[in-house]
N, C-alpha and C positions, 0 to 999 in steps of 0.2 A: 447364858454365857457370860463370864466374868473374868477380869484379867487386869493387867497394867500395862502401860506404856512407858518405857525407859530409854534413856539415852545409851546407845551400845557402848561408849567409851567411859563415860563417868558413871553410868548406871543410875544417874538421878532420874526422878520421874519427869515426865513430859506432860504439863498440863494444857488443857485447851486443844488437845488433839481429837480430831474426828475418827471414830472408829467404826467401821461399816462391815455389814455381812450381806453377801449378795447370793442369790441362788435363782433358780427357775423352776416354777411349778408347772407341772404337766396335768392337763385335764382331758379326759376322754369322754366323749358324749356321742350318742347316736344322732343328736340334733346338729352339733357343730363340728363333729369329728375331733381331732386333736388340736388343743389350744395351749400355747407356751406363754406364760405370763412372768416377766422378771419381777423379782422382789428385791427390796433393799430396805435394811432397817438400820439405824445409826444411834449412837451415843457420843457425848463429848467427855473427855477424861477430866477429873477434878484435879485439884491441887496436889493431890498424892500420886496422879497419874493413872488413878483407878476408873474402870468403865464396867457397865453392866447391861446386857440387852437380854429382855426376857420375852416370852411368848413365841419362841422358835418352834417350828413343827417337828415331829419325830421324823426319823428315817431321813435325816437332812444331809445331804452333801453340798457344801457351799465354800465360798472363799471369804476370808477375812482381811481386811486391809486398814492401816492406821495412817492418817494423813494430817500434816500441819503445814500450812503454806504450800512451798514447792517441793517439800520433803514428803516422800510416801514410801511404805514399805511394798514388798510384793504382794500379790494376792495369794494369801496363804490358804492352802486347802484344809478344810475342817469337815468333822462328820458328827452326826448326833444319831444314837440307836432308837430303838423302838420303846423304850420304857417311858411310861406317862410323865415321870419326874426324872429329869437328868441334868447334871451340872457339868459344864465344860470349862476349865479354867486355863488361861494361856498368858503369858508374859510375852509382850512385842516389843522389838527393839527398833526404834525409830531415829535415824540419823538426822541432825539438824540441817545438814547440807541438802543440795538438790538432789531429788531422787534419780536424775539422769545421769548422775556420777558412775562411770564404768570401771573405776579402779579406787584402790585405797591401800590400807595397810593390814587388813584381816587376811586369815588363811583357813583353809579346810582340807582335811585330808580323810581318807576312808577307804572302804572295800565296797565293790560290788559283788554280790553273791548270786550266781546263776542257779536256779532250781534245778537239781537233777542233772547237771552238767559237769563233766571232768575239765571242761575247758573254762578257764577264768580270765583270759586276756581278750582285748579288743572290745570292751564295753565303751560306750561313749558317755561322758558326763559333761554337762553344761550348766553355767549359771544363768538362769533365765533373765532376759533383759540386757545381757553383755554379750560381747563376742569371745568370752572366756570359755574355753573347751578343753577337757583333758580326757586321755584314753587310758584305760587300765592296763597294767603289766601283766606278767604271767601268773601272779598272785592275786589279780583282781584288784589291786591297789591303784589308787590315783591321788594326786595333790594339786592343789591349786593355791596360787599366792597373789598378792597385790590385789585383793578383793575389796570392793566397797563394804562399809559396815552397815549393819541393819538386818531385819528379818528377810530373808531371800528365799528363793525356790531353787533347788538343783533338779535337774531332769537327767535321768539315765535311760540309755537305750542299748539294746543288744539284739542283733538279727536273729529272729525266731522266738523272742522273748517279750513280754508285755512292758511297755515303758512305764516308769514309775517317776513321779513327782514328789520330792520330799522338802519340807520346810527346814531351814537351817538359820540359825541366829548368829551372826557373824560380828566379831569385834577384835580390835587390835590387841585387846587386853590378853587374850589366849585362843590358840589355835582349836578349831572345831573339829571333832572327829565323828564321822557317820558311817553307818552300815546301810546299803541300799539293797534290798532283796527284789530280784526280778523273777516273775512267775514264769514257768514254761508256757507258751502258747499252745492251746489245744483247740482246733476249730471244731465247731459243732456241725453235725452232719444231719440236718433235719429237713429234707426236700420239701415237706408240706408246708412248714411255718417259715422257712428261709427268707422268702421274698417279703412277707409281711413284715417279720421282725427287722429286717433291713430297712424297710421303708419307715417304720417307726423309729428307728435309731437314727437315720438321715433326717428325719423330721425335728428330732430333739436337738441336734447340732445346728439346725437352721440351713441344711444344704438344699432342700426341697424348696423352701422360701426364697433364697437366693436365686436358684434356678428359675423361678417364675419371674424374677425381676428382668432377666435377660441381659444384665451388664456384663457378664462374663461368658467363658466357654466352659460347658459342663460334660462331664463324662461319668455316667451312672454305672451301676452294677450290671445292667443287662448288656451294655455295650462292652465292658471290661470283659465279661464271660465269653463274649463273641471273639475278643482280640487274643485271649490267652498270652498276655505279656509276660516275659521273663524278668524284664527290668523296667524300672521306672521310666527310662528314656525311650523304651519301646512304645510307650503311650504317648509321651510329650512330643515325640518327633511328628505326630499327626495333628497337632494342635497349631492352628493358625498364628502367626506371630512369634513361634518359638523355634529356635535353631538348635539342633543337636550336633555338636563338633566332635568327631572321631579323632583320637591320638593314642600315642603309644602308652600313656598312662590310664586310658579309659575314656569314657564319654562325659562331656560337659555339656551344659545347657546355657544358651543366652537368648536374648530377645532379639529377633530379627528387625523389630522396629525401631531399634536404638541406632542411631547413626554412628555411635562410637563403635570401638573395636571390641568392647567387652560386653556390652548388652547386659545390663544390670538385671538379676533375678534373685528374688528372695522366697523362701520356702516356709510353710507351715505344715507341720505333720500332726495329725490328730489335735488340731487346735493349739499346738504349741510352737514357737519359733523354732526353726531348724537352721542353725548355721553351720556351713560347710568349713571345716577345718581346712581341706584341700578340695579343688574343684572336682566334682563327680561324686563326693561323698553320699549323695542321696542314694545312688545306686548301690552303695556298700552297706547302707543300714535299712533300707527298704526294698523288698522284692516285688516284682510285678504279681506274684501270687497273692501277696497281702493286701493289694489294693481294692478298695470297695467303691471309691469315688474320688473324682479329681475336679478341683475348680481352678481356672486360669483367668487372671485379671491384668488389664493393660493399664498401667499408669493410673490416672485419677479415677478410673471405673473401680478400683478396689474399695471394697467395704471398709468402713471405719476401723473395725476391730483387727483387720489385717494390714493396716497402714502403718509402715515403719519408717520409710524413707521420703516423707513428703509427697508421695505419689509419683515418684520418678522410676521407680522399677516394676518389672512385670512380676506379679505375685502368684506363686503356685501353692494352692491349699490341697493337701493329700490327706485322705481318710483311708484308714486300715482297718483290718479286721480286730485289731487290739482294741480300737475304739468303737467301731460299728459292729458290735457283737450280732450274729445272726441267730 
C-alpha cells in the first residue's frame, strides 16, 4: 500500500506522520483450536508526505490510520483482494489539531440507498467519534455541517439492512458528497451449521474470550433464542444493574447503580459506537430478532476498547446478525 498524508485545509504534505495498518489473523488448528493474533505494521511519511507499506497478506480486511502527536485520523477500513500482486493507493487527510475535536468547518451531504426498498427515509448516519448524527429524508438524503476536518468514517444504519461504514475525507475547502448503499439483510437458515458458525463468529469478535474473563454480564445466542425478545429492552430489563423506564415516547434505559437521576448508559452495536439521538433510539434501530449476543459492563469493568467516558457509564455491547453471520 502506498499513499500520502496531507493537511486537509492547506493540502500541504505532512512529514514525520506515523501511518499504520492493523488487522487480526485467524488461525485454526486441531491442536490449539482458534487463535486470534493482532497484527500491526507501520511506516513514517517522508518530506513529501509519502508512505509505503509492503508485504501485506492477500484477502485482507484491515484499518488504516495516520497519526502525528495528538492528531490522528479515524481508523479507515481498507481491503486487499486475492491477487498475488496488488497495489492500493490512498491519500489521507490529517488535521494538525487534536484528534479529539468534535466540531469544525467541514460539511458532508449525500444519500443512503436501501437495496430493493421503495422507502428511502429514516436511515441513521453518524460521524464516528463524535455525537453528530443525521437522519435521511423521504429522498434518502442527509446533510451534516460543522464537522472536524480530516479523514473520518461515516456509519449508516437502517432497520432490516446491513450497517455500512464509509471513509470520508473532510475539509472546509469543499463540501463532500457521498452515496452509501445498504444491502438488504437476508438471514441464513442452516440448522446444521448455525451453532458452529455463530461460535466461530463470536470468537472472532472476542465475545467468548471476554465472557471467560467474567468482568461483565453476558447473554449468548442460546439464551436469546429461549427468550424470543421483540425489542432490545426486553433483554436489558433482565440484566442486573439496568433499569428500563417506560414512558409515553417509548422505553429508555439507565443504570440502576447510578445515584443520579439519569444513570449514564453508552452503547456499541456490532463493535461501533451507537449514539442515541433521542432516548430509546436503540429500540428503533435494532430489533430483538436481530440480536445474537449482548455484553453489559459496569463502570471500570468495561474493556479498554469500549471505554468512552472514563469508566463512569454502564456500557452495553450488542452483537447482531449483520455482524455475526450464522
